[in-house]
N, C-alpha and C positions, 0 to 999 in steps of 0.2 A: 598121919592125919589125912585119910582119904575122905573126901566130901561126898562119896557115894557115886560120883561121875567117872566113868571110864573115859578113855581117850576117844572112843566111838561116839559116846553120848555128847561129849563136848563139841565134837564137829557137827552134831545135828542140831544143837541149840541154836536158835536165831541170835545173831549178834544184834547189837543195838543199831548198826547200819542197815541190817536187813529189815529190822522191825521199822525204822523210820521210813525206809523206801516203800515198804508195804503199806504203811499208813498214809503215804502221800496221796493216794487216790481218795481215801476217805476224807482227807483235809480239803481236797478239790471238790468233792461231793458236798461236804458241809458248807463250804463257801458259796457254791452255786445255789444250794437250797436257801441259804441265808439271803442271798442277792434276790431271788425269787420272792421270798417273804417280804423283803423291804419294798420290791417294786409293787406287790399286791397291796401293801399298806399304804403306799402313795396313791395308787390308782383307786382303790376302793374305799380306803379310810375306815375300815372296820377293825377295831383292835381286837375283837374276839376271834375274827377269822384270822387275823395275823398270828395271834397266839396259838391258834390250832396249827398254822403253817410252820411254826417254830416248835411246837411240841412234838408233832409226828416224826419229823426227821431226827430230833433229839432222842426219842425213844429207840428209834432204829439204829442210830449210830452208837448210842449207849449200850445197846444189846450186842452189836456187832464187835465193838472195841470197848469193853467195859473197864479197862484200865484208865485211870484219870478221866472220869466222865464229865468233869467241868470243862474240859477244852472243847466239847461239842457245844456247850452253852455259849462260850465266847465266839466260837467260829460261825455259828448260826445267828445268835441274837445280835451280834454287834452290827450287822448289816441293816437292821431295821432302823435304828436311830441315824445311821450314816445315810441311808436312803432318804429319809425324812429331812435331814439337814441339807443334803444336796438338792432335794426338790425345793426346799425353801430358798436356797441361794440361786438356783439356776432356772427353775421352771416359772413360767408366767402365772400358772394356777398354784398359788402358794398354800401350803397346809397351814392350819392354825398353829400358833405357838404352843398351844396346850397339847396338840397332836404330836408335836416333837417331844415334848416332855413325857407324854404317855408311851411313846415308842420304847422307852427305857424299860417299861413293864414287861417287854417280850422276854427279858431274861428270866423272869420268875417261871413261866411254864417251861422254858428251856432247861432250867435247872432241875425242875421236878421231872421233866421227861428223860434227861440224860441219866440221872441217878436212878430213876425208875426202870429204865431199860438195862442198866447195869445190874440192878437188883434181880430183874427178871432173869437175866442171863445166869446169874449165880444159882438161882433157884432151879432153872432148867438144868444146869450142870449137876447140881446136887441130886435131883430126881433121877437123871439118867446115869449117874455114877461117874461122870466125866471129871477130871480136875484141871 
């Protein structure tokens, strides 16, 4: 029962440890962009601009790492409600309570962007003949 992989191919395949260490920089990038989106949401208070700041990095990270695109939604979108909650608890200029509830809507464009980026990557791979 040969699975089609020779010993040389097995040594070239990335292990799960290699994959997780190579994804670490993408996780850090996603967290940094999510924190930036949360900060902009607190300072500017425009939900549509915040949605754009969640959508764009979600598309990018979904295209760069299309496996499990929901993780980019979580890593980017979770910082917007956290930033609003921290601003409500710490800052003297408090956002409205409705703005905190609205910040959870940032997950929607993040989800669409991450899955759209992953789909875009699969289309590009299909057109170029890559697998």
